[in-house]
N, C-alpha and C positions, 0 to 999 in steps of 0.2 A: 282165791286170790285172783285179781284181775290181771291176766298176763296177755300182752299183745305179742303174738308169736308169728314171725314171718319165716316160712320154710321155703325151700328152693322152688317148689312148684307153684307158689303163689305168683311169682313173677314180679311185676313193677307196681309199687304204690306211689302215687303222686298226690301231694297235698298242695292245693292252691290257696285260696283265701278261707281257710278253715282251720279248726283246732282239733287235734287228736289227743285224748287223755288216756293214759294207761298206767298201770302200776309198774310193769316191767316191759321193756321192748327187747325182744330177742330175734335176731335175724340169722337164719341158717342158709345163707347163699342168695338171699333176695336182693333186689335193687329197690332202694328207697329214695324218692326224690321229694324234697321239701322246697316248694316254690317260694318266691319272694315274700308273699304275705302269709305263708303257711306257718303254723306253730305246732310242734310236737312236744307234749308235756308228759314226762314219765316220772311217777312218784318213786320208782324203785331202781332206776338205772337203765342203761342201754348196753347191750352186748351184740356186736357184729361179728359173725363167725362164718367160716367156710366160704371164703371169697365173696362175702356180701359187698354191696356197693351202695354207699350213702352219699347222695349229692344234696347238700344243704345250702340253699340260698335264702332260707327263712330263719326261723328261731327254733332251736332245740333246747329243751330244759330237762335236766335230770336231777331230781331231788332224792333225798334219802328218807322220805316219809313212807317207809315200808318195813316189813319184817323179813324181807328176803336176806340172803346171806351177806351180800355186799351192796347194800342200798346206796344209790347215788353215784355209782361208778359209771364211767364211760369207757368201754372196752372195744378196741379194734384188734381182732384176733384172726389167725388162720388165713393169711393172704387177702384179707378184706381191704377195701379202699374207702377213704373218706375224703371228699373234696367239696368245693363250693365256696360261695362268698358270704355265707350267713353267719349267725351267731350261735355259739354253744355256751350255755350256762350250766356248769357242772358243780354239784354240791359236794361230791366226794372225790374219788381218785380218777386221774387220767391215766389209762393203761393202754399203751400203744405197742402192739407186737407186729404190726403190719405196715400200712402206708397211710399217712395223713398228708394231704396236699393242701397247704394252707391258703393259697391264693390270696384273696383280700378279706379273709374271715377274721372273726374275733372270738377268742375263747376267754370266758370269765370263770374263774374258780371262786365261788362265792360262799363256800362252807364256813360254818362257825366252829369247826374242829379242824385239826391239822389235816391237810390234803397232800397227796403225793402225785408227782408226775413221774411215771415209772414205766417199766417194761420187764417182761419175764425173759426176753431174749436179747436185750441190749439195744433195741431199736431206739434211735434218737428222734425226738419230735422237734421239728422246727415250726414254731407258731408264726402267724403274721402279727396280729395284735394279741397280747396276753395281758389280761386285767386280773388283779387280785383284789378280792373284797371279802366282807364278812364282819362279824362282830366278836369273834373269839378273842380271848385275852391270853397272855403268857404264851405257852407252847401252841395254843390253838390259833395264834396269829399266823402260824407258819404254813407256807406252801413249799413242800420239800422235794428236791430232786432225789430220787431213790435209785441208785445203781445206774443212772444214765446222765449224760450231758443233755443240754437243751439250748434253744436259741429263739430269737425273733428274727424275722427275715429282713432283707435290705429295705423294705418299705414298712416294716412293722414298728409298733410302739410297745414298750414294756411299761405298764402302768401299775405301780406298786400300791397305790393309795396309801393307807396306813398299815399295810401288812408287811410280813417278813418273807422274802423269797430266800429259802435256805438251800444253798447248792450242795451242802454237805461236803463230800470230797470230790464233787463233780464241778463242771464248768458250765456257766450260763453265758452265752455270747449274744451281744446286741450287734447284729450285722448292719443295722441302719446307721449311716454315718452322720445323720442329722444330729445337731447338738442337743435337741430336745427329745431324742428318741427314748429317753427314760423319764418318766413322770412319777411323782410321788408326793405325798403330803409332807410338808415341812413344818407342821405345827410342833412347837417345842415339846420334846419328850414324848411325842406321839408320831414320830416320823416313820414313813415307810423306808425299808432298807433291804439290802442283800447281805446275807451272812454266809460264811463258809467255814468249814473245818480245814485243817492243814491238808493241802493238795487241791482244794477247791478254789475257784476264782470267779469273779465277775469280769468278763472280757468285753471291751468295746472296740469296734472298728472305727477308724477315723480317716477323713480325707478332706477336711476343711479346717480353717484356722478358728480358734475360739476355745471356750471353756467346755471341756467334756467332764461332766460330773459322774463320779462313782459313789452312789449313796450307800456306803457300806456300814455295817454295824454288827451287833451280836446281842442275843438274849440269853446266851449261856452265862450263868452267874449274874453279875450286874449288867443290866440292859444298857447298852451304849450305842449311840449313833455317832460315827466319826468319819465324815465324808472326805473324799479325796477328789481334787480337780487336777486334770492334766490340761494345761493351757497350751493348745497346739499352735505351733508357729509355722506350719506348712500345710499345703493342700495335697501333698503326696500321701500315698497309702501308708498307714501305720496302725498299730493296735497295741493295747496295753491290758494287762491283767492285774487286778487289785483284790486284796483280801485284808480285812481287819482281824487280827488275832487277839482275842479277848482274854489274854493271860500273860504272865511274865515270860519274857523272851528266853529266859534260862531253860524253859521246858523244851525248847527246840535247839539248844546248843549255842545260844547267844547271850552269855551271862551279862547282866546289867553292871556288874562291878568291873568288867573288863572294858576300859575306855581310856582314851588319851587324856593327858593331864589337864587340858583346857576344858574338859567336861566335868561338871560337879556331880550331876545326877542324871541317870537314864530312867525314863518312865518304866516302872515295874508293873503297871496295871494292864497295859496292852501295847501292841505295836502293829505296824502295817507291813504287808508284803506287796511290793509294787514292781512289776516286771514289764519291760518293753519287749513285745513279741515280734514286732515288725516295724521297720523304719530306723532312721539314724539321726534325724534332726533333733537338736536339743529342744526341750520344752520347759515351761514353768511348772514346778511342782508345788501344789497347795494342799496342806493337810489341816483339817479342822480338829479343834478340841473344845471342851466345855470348861471355861474358867471357874464356873461355880462348883464343880466337883473335882476338876483336875488341878494341878499346879499352874502357875503362870509360866508356861513353858517359853523358852527363849530361842530355841533353834531346833533343828532336826539332825539326828545322827544317822549315818549309814554304816552297816556292819561291814568291816573289811575282812574278807577271808584270808588275805595274805598276811595281815597283821593281827588277826584274831582279836579284834577289839572294835568297839563303837568309835566312830570318828565324826567330828562335827563337819557338816557340809559347808559351813561358813557363809557369811554374807547373806544369810536368810533374814527375812523381815517379818516381824510379828505385827499382826493387825487384828483389831476387834471388829466384829460384825454381828449386830443384834445379840442373840443369846450365845453365840459361839464366837470363838476367836480362831485365827489360823496363822500358820507359819508358811511363808512363801519363799521358795528358792527359784530365782530366775535363771534361765539358761542351763538347766540341769541336764547332764549327759547320760544318766541312768547306766551306771557301771554294770557290767555283766557278771562280775564275780559274786554278787549276792543281791537279793531282792529285799532285804530287811531294813526298815526305817523306824526310828523311835524318836519321840520328843525328848529334849534334854534341857537342863539348866547348865549354864556355863560357869567356869571358875576363872580366876586370873592368876598369872604368874609374874613375879617380879624378882629378877636376879640382878643385883648391883655389884659390880666388882669394886675392889678397893685399891687397885694398883694400876698404873699406866707407865709403860716403858716404850716410848715412841722412837725405837732405834732401827726399825726396818727388818727385824729378825722374824717377823710373822707372829710373835707372841706378845699379846697385850699392847699392840701398836696403837690401838684406839680404845677409848673408853666409851662403852655403849651399854645400855640397859636391855636385858633380855626380858621381854614382856609380851603379853597378849591379854585381851579382854578389857583393856582400860580405855576410858575416854577422857577428854579434857586434860590431856597429858601436858605437863610442863616441867622441865628440869633447868636449874640454874647452878652454875659452879662459880665460886668466888675464891680469891686468894686470901692470904693471911691478913691483908690490909682492908679486906672487904670490897675489893674491886671485882666487878663482874668480868669473868674471862670466857664464859660460854653460856649460851642460853638456847633452848630448843623446845618446840612444841610437837616435834616429830618423834614418835616412839622408836623409830629406826635411825634416829640421828646419832652421829659419832663425833666425839671430841678428840681431836688429834694432838692435844697438848699445846695448842697455839692460842694467842689472844685474838680478839675480834679483828685486829689489824694484821693478822697472820704472822706475828712475832712469836718465837719460841718462848714458852713460859719457863721460868726457872724451876729447878728441882725443888721439891718441898711438899708440904701437905696442903691440900685444897679441901674446901668444904662444899658439899652439894645439898640442895633441897629439891625434893620432887613432890609435886602435887598432881593428883589425877582423881578420876572417879571410876568406880566399878559399880554398875547399876546405880543405886541411890546412895552408895557408900563413898564417903570422902577418904581418899588415900593420901596420907602425908608421911613422907620418909625423909630422913636427912642422915648425913654421915660424912666420912672423910675419904679422900683419895690421895694416895702417895704417888707423886710424879718422880720417876727416876730416869735419868739419862745416862747411858753407859758409853 
């Protein structure tokens, strides 16, 4: 086996405009310097051990074209240090138990099987630029955080391409406040996205106004990409954490059948967890869905811990955009009692009383319809001779038992007609009201 081994007494290896090829690179305390035009190519992986020092300002490539135990891994072990402004192309796992100083470097995980960003002692890696690539499908699209959190720096870019960054139960943070600090393929059904299990999140730091996209999704079960945008309205420091949960919310104690009356149905296929970690300024909340496979959702519900039910956040607007549609809630305050959001369809309510007693006792002093969810609302009330005594297009309107000229109507039976719309359905109601004066 071709093994390039650097032990402590070798000292310093510097590569300038040259290429070094090896099956395995193992350093036991050496200093390795790759200059700007230098290239180190290892077919079996790289292990830095026993306070080794790697300064990479060129290109280091570790592939798994080898029969060694863990081909393609890049390991930083035993108080070793890696620094420099170069590029690392790693085909298998990134294992950091020591110190990685990202500077302006780029790490590309290019394997065609699942790759892990991990540590055996809990060391967190902060990358500068992190690029995910490869041709693997299904679970082999994944680049997975294993037992560690990770991040890109305040100057770094997370480029997902068409891959899946799986944070598992961990957190991946984008420290860069630039709106375009996350890049990804948006080809329909081939999008790059970030997935998480319960407890894991994609976190973005923010400090400018504009749309911060969270390209979240999941390949567990049905593959779904369901992005979230936080439209920031302030340049003050803030941060948000987002996860798409690709299962029914009942599994985590948020039953879809527990909802307020004006909700008809809560999405049972998936829901989102969205948490404001820092800041207090309201922002616009935008959540995407796929109308070709989902329902035509009409609004977003937020789980209320105090009332133990899904509640419509109201006044949200549905919009279509290319292959995806979205629901937008302007000026949302992100309650702290819970982080759960789900798409809903709405219902309507119509309660029409049949008696009016305008005597000032506080009971039935005004005739009004209890309703929600209706549009193009119009009610008319006529007396027994067919004369119009009341008319309103305001669902909150109240008839006080007087004529349009403010004269008291006589006791007796009156007739009403009500016309409205619920979605595309025409609502037509009529009936009688008994006016009693005591």
